[in-house]
Phi, psi and omega in degrees: 000131174285161177299322178294326174294324179294308178303317187290318180299324177291317179294319177300318183289333187253002176250154173296149181301323179288345171271000177256017178289136177055045177265146168211155174229135183209167179259139173229163172047050177294146176212137173260131180248122176286123188202075180288148178195127177280133187253349185082179180055028179068028181239160186215130162278117179267347180179189180219140174262109178259147181196166174263114175272129187246118178259119186229139176237126175264351181210058181284124182282082189288340182284328174276314183242131182284134171308332174308327179298313180298315184299313183301311184303309182299318178295319180297323177296316183296323179288315185265336187240341182294146182287168177300344180295322177304314180287317189297323187262002178049059173287154180297163166286161182298150171242157185232152178214090173264145178236106182273145174232178184272359185271000180085017175228165179215153162272127191232123171240128172240126182243128188231118174293124180229169178207137176236133181286144171261110190246129181243159176218137184297127178216152179291127179066032174291152186276000181245103176282126176208126186043051171072016180229168179250136181226164178223148178286135178222161166281136188303146171251121184240120178259135184244129179289131181263336184224148173221149181235127173254134175241118190244130180247132184243139174078191183273132187264013177267000000 
């Protein structure tokens, strides 16, 4: 799941349906950054896709729901769910652009700088030739230790 998909799902899950009328999310200003890193498990980060995630409401009911609710949800998501690439690449803080009208609704744009890793794995007959091998694009597979055993030796072993 991309960071944009995760952010959109978080916002959608935490707002009332009537606050989500005429909502859209999109990517703007995409850039590929070369950032190679061996990830183990026969995987390699070949780069990073950086972009501005744009969350837009064309008819946000600001008299019923404070735009501050959106701002707080975005900041909560960034704090708890954004990947480590946000900090690694020093992406800027989110920006907001509300345009209020007299009818009780507003046009609201929130822009969040995000980054998704581009991960490849060596596979037979993969579509990506790279460094003399065949690779395919994958979602990263991360193994986490659930148990650990420590062996501690005290004193002189002789």
